[in-house]
N, C-alpha and C positions, 0 to 999 in steps of 0.2 A: 324212857329215851324218846327223843323226837326223831322222826325220819331225817336221814342225812342223804340228800341226793346230789347237791352241788354246793360248793363253798367258793365264794368269790370274795377275795380280800387281798390287801397288800400283805407282804411278808415282813415279819420281824426276824432278824438273824441273831442267833446265839451260837456263835461258831466254836465255842469250846468243845474239845473232844472229851469223851468219857464222863459226861454229865450223868451222875448216878441218881438213883431214886431218892437217896437221902438229900441230895442237892435240890431235887425237884420239890420234895416236901420233907423237911427234917423230921426225924423219928419222934421228936418231942410233941409233934402235932398229930400223932396217930392214935389219939385217945377217943376217937369218935368213929361211929359207923355211918354217920350222916355224910352225904355227898356234897352238901352245900356248906359254904363258909370256909372251905379249905383254900380257895383261890387267894385269899388275903395272905396266906402263908407260902404260896408257891414261890420258890427261889428265895425264901425268907432271908437266908444268910448273905445273899448277894444284893437283894433289893433294898435293904434298910441299913442305915448307919446305926451305931451303938445307941444313939439317942432316940431311935425309932423313926427318924425322918427318912424320906426316900433318898437313896443314893443316886444322884444324877448321872454318875458314871456307869451305872448298870444299864446294859443295852435295852432291856424291856421297860425301863423308866423314862427313856428318852421320848420326846414328843412324837417323833416319827414312828415309834412303835405303838403308839396309842391306838386302840381299836383294831389292831391286826389280829386276825383269827387263824393265820397260818404261820407256824413257827418253823423256820429253817434252822436245824440244830446241827452241831458238830457230830463227827463220827462217834459211833458207839453210844448213842443216846439211850438213856433209861437202863444202863447197866446197874449192877448192885443187887440189893435184896428185892424180893418180890413184894410189892405192895400195891393194892388197887387204889390206895390213896393218891398215888402219883398221877394217874390219868384223871381222877376226880378233881385234884387240885388244878390241873391244867384246864379242864373243862370249865370249872368254876371261875377261873381267871379269865376265860373268854377264848381260849385256844380251841379250835375245832379240828385242826390237822397239824401233824408234825411230819416234816420231811427231812430225811437224812440219808447218807449213803450206807449207814449201818445203824440199826435199831435193835436193842437187846430183845431176844425172842420172848421172854416172859413179859417184859414191859409191853411189847407190841400186842401180844395176846390179851393182856389185861386192858390195854387201850381199846382194841377193837370190840371187846366184850362190853365195854362201857360207853361206846358211842364216840370215841376219839379216833379219828382216822390217822393211822400211823403208816406212812408210805416210805418204802425204801426205793431210792433212785440210784442211777449209776453214778460212778465217780465223776464223770464229765458233767452230768446234769447237776450233781451236787455242787461242783465247783462253780458252775454258772449261777446257781441260786445264791451261793455265798457271795459271789461277786456283784450281785444285783439286789442288794437289800431294798426293801420297800416296793419291789416290783408287784404289779397287780396280776394275780393268777386266778384262774377258774379251775376248780377241781371237780371233775365229773365222776361220781362214785360208780354209777351204773356202767359207764364206758371205760372206767379205770384209766383215765388220762388226766394230765395237767395241761391246761391250755395257757400258752404264753401270750403276751400282748401282741406279738406279731402274727398270731395264729398258729405258730408251731406247737407241737405237742410232745410231752414226755409221757410215755405209757408206763404203767406200773402194774405189778402183780397184786391181786387181792383174792384171797380164798373165797370161793363161792358162797359158803355159809355166812362168813363175815359180811360179805356184800349184801346178801339177802337181809340179814339182821339190821345192818345200817340203813338200808333203803326203807325197810318196814318200820324202823324205830322200835325194835324189840331186842331184849337181851336173850340169853339162852333160856332162862326160866319163862320169859314171855313167849318164846317160840314154842316151848313144850305146852304151855297153857293154851295156845291156839289150837293144839292138836289133842286136847283133853278128851274129846268125844271119841276120836279114833283109838286113843290109848285105852280108854275104858272098854270099848267094843272088843279090842284085841285081847285084853285081859279076861273078859267074859268068855270069849271063844276058847281061849287056852284053858280056862278053868273047867269048862264044860267037856273038853276033850279027854 
């Protein structure tokens, strides 16, 4: 993982409610444990027509959504089955943060563990974001706030361990590996006692 300290981007809006993990990455693409290459299948059944061409009516295929790294999603984003492939696909697609008024707990946990910032905002803040597609935002991970173009801010909650891992660019295993010496010393002391 790369350290994630600040995300500055325009927003892309996908306002549908109850976007489940099978919509994010269909089950037929869960045949790999590689994190790369899944972005081309993110939202596969919405993004492409039957002939394989891009569907211009799909929100993320529109020119104004190109290169947006912040996704404003509808309520209950990431519901459904637990699969780490969903955040992998979004990251590989170029999304660095998902903002919604409700994000499924397991999806949010998987996202944060894999370097995708999943932020729950209030209903009023969510409505504002939905009503202003393409707005330029700056998300400060350390400060846990979203800065609006006018300088206003939306604060958000972020678990301290998740914040640490995002800022350091380490996953849970990487965090443990950083403390290998202390773990070994503790085990040696416990074994000697």
